[in-house]
Structures are given as structure tokens and as C-alpha cells.
Phi, psi and omega in degrees: 000137176288157176306322176298317181292320176308309183299315180301313181301310185294324180296311179303317179303326185298331184293305183288333173293320181291328174300312179300316180298305179301318178300319182290311181299318179293315178297313180295322179294327186282335181263006175288142180294153176114145184253107179297332178296323178291323178296318181290326176295320184065219188265056179297138178254122182229139182270353181208161179300327177304307178306309181295317182299313181303310186301312185298312179299321181300308183298314180297321171301307180304325182278354184076019174270341173229147173275180181299338185258018170069021170273140177296124180294111182306141185301327184290320179297320175297323174295317175299319180295326178295314177300320177297322177298317179290328177288341178251023177062039184236113174278352180090191186241146176293143179270337189257310183276110187238163176207125187055040177085354181245150176291144172283149175299126185303326182289329171287328170293323177294316178301323180276332183265336182302320178304325180296306182293321186294314185293318180296318185280328177294312176306307184302319184294311184298312186299308176311314183299302183301315179297317182298311181299316179300311184292321175301320177288317181300317185287325178295311187277346176232058181302137173067010172277175180296321181292321174296319178289323180288322179286332178295312184297319179289324181293321185289327181287317178293324179293327187280347186268133163302142185298323176291331179289315177302321180291324178297317180299310178300318177301317181295319180289323178289331174292320180287327183272324188236357181063043185219115179269343179090352180295114186291150177233173185300332184296341186274357182232031171289137179276150355289132191296317187280355174255011178259120180296328182297330183294318187281336176297312179282352176278345180299299191294319169307316181293324173297311177302307184287334174290313176296327183284335181265334182282342188298309181292322182293320184291322178292328174293318176298320178299310180297314183296314178297326178294325179290318179296320182292350171273352182286160181290332186284330174289319177298328174293320183295317180294317179289341177283353181091009177297149186299141180298330176291325178293317184296319183287313181270332185274327188249306185289312190288323177292325180287340176263013179290328188301306175298323178296322181286328172305309180293321180300314183297327179276340184272335173316294180297334176292331182285332172293322177289326177288341179295327178310314179285320183294315184283333169293322182289324185256008177062035179275125194272056174258189182298337178296309178298319177297315177308310182299314174303319184293324186286326181292315189260017170058045178270081189301309179307312179295323174297318174297317185299315176297319181284352177263325180290317179302310168307313181300321178288331174297314179289327176289327180290323182291321182290316175299319172309308184297324185288324186294328182307324185295316187287329183278315178237107180294349181290336184287128178233146176246000000 
């Protein structure tokens, strides 16, 4: 099969997988405890039960939970409506984020919040990749040295820390050293965003937390792969021919150990997005992670479904790109 045919086949496979994921997410979200209509109503003041019931029914109809005859809309009907909206590139309206009594379009919310999450995750991913490569090479080429043991202990400590706790620890250290907690305020998000120096100031600590959370596993993987490759006969032969040690490591060993590393990299990028939920909530970063957490707390089912659809889709696309990358790393691989 050609590479083009492989891409077409894998792209088609994404459709049934996404249907299964969305069906599972929709079911779990709708059976979760809590009444989203009560959250939407808030502290409404009514003098009698009829007033309250009328307000409740009005909100439930607008949210699509009741029809015009006040009958409960079956969850499967709402799921079909959700799929129809996705097919028409319509993510629906938020139940919690409202304006003038109407829910804001979810696409608008994502459009406003996505740049913050994208900036945070792209920077963290690039830094994690560079640091993991450097740490892995140093540990592998100096096995059992002081540097290798020190980095191993540091990586194990970092791997054992929950990401939200690591973010809190970084915040605490920054406060004692620089009297700076990193919790974002409104001055950080004045437009134009990318010309605002305060934006980059408050970007430092969230990026650091997400970077440290992402590089640990990648660094350990690079180390283990290089150690295995450096024991191969062709590496010994390359050294016997008098090749420079740097050339042996980067031209022969590192490239041949890239396949499993690329696999992990392709899987870790969406994982950074999931990790940003905790990091953004700790530092008050107004990205998709914070919005997702608020949607979960306030039972905003449409917004939850939208984000729970986008993240798995990105994971599947990342996996497809990872498989395509294999061909360019190792010409022996054919599809």
C-alpha cells in the first residue's frame, strides 16, 4: 500500500473511533450527578413555586433538555443532534457562559481561549523536547557518572510529583525567591496580546511547570534507547573506524533510536493539553484548560462535549502524523 493510501485509510478510521469516543463521553457526562438547569438559574428570586417552575422550564427548553410540551428530550436524541451539529461545524451554545440571557457560541469561546493554551503548550513542548534530548544524551553517554545519577534522581522525583503539586511548588519557590507567584492578572491580557510584556512575564511559570511535567518521561526514554543502541555492534564498528564520538552518537545512534521516541512525542503533545487543565487552573491562565474545569464544575455539558471532542481528535491526528513521520526517519518502513 502506498503512503497516500495509508493516509486515506487511517483518516477514514478516525470517524468511527470519534463516534465511539463522543458516545462514551456524552453518556458519562449526562449520567453525572447534578442538575445543570439549577446552575443556570442561579440565585433566582421567586415568590411562589409556579414562578420558579416557569423559570426552570424556560431554561430547560432553551438548553434542549425539555421540548415545548415540557417532556424530557431523550439523551440519545440530544446525542444525534450533537453529531449533526458537529457535521455542520456547529459546536452549539454554552449553558454557563451567557450574554443577555443567551448562551455564548462555543466556537466563539474556543476561538478566544485557544491562543492562550496553544502558546503555553507549544512553548512547553519545544522546551521539553530540547531538554529531554540533551538530558537523555548526557545520561546515556556518561552512564553511572555523577551527572547520570543526579539527573536520574531528579527525573524520578519529577515523575512522582502530580502536575498540580509541581505547579504549586514552583509558585512557592518563585514567591520566596522573587516575590512573584505567577498568578495572572488582567494586565497580562491587554491587547495587542503578543506585544504586551506583562503577557510574557506571567507566561514563564506556567510554561516551566508544564515543561518539567512533560520532559521527565521523554528524557528517560531517550536515555534507555541510546543505552541500548550504543551497545550494538555497528556502533562499536563505527568507533573502531575512528569516527568522532559526537558523530557516532548523533549521526548513527540517536537517529536509529528515534522511532520509539517519536511515538512518545506524538502521544505526549495531546497529553500536554490535558496537563494544562491543572497548570492553567493553578496560575489562573485563561486558556481551554481553565474553561474545561469551569465547564465541569458548572455542568456546562455542551462545552464539556466540545472540548472532549477536540482533545481526542487532536490525539488521533497526532498519532497519524507520527506514523507518517516513521517513513522519513527509517526508509525501510513501507505502508
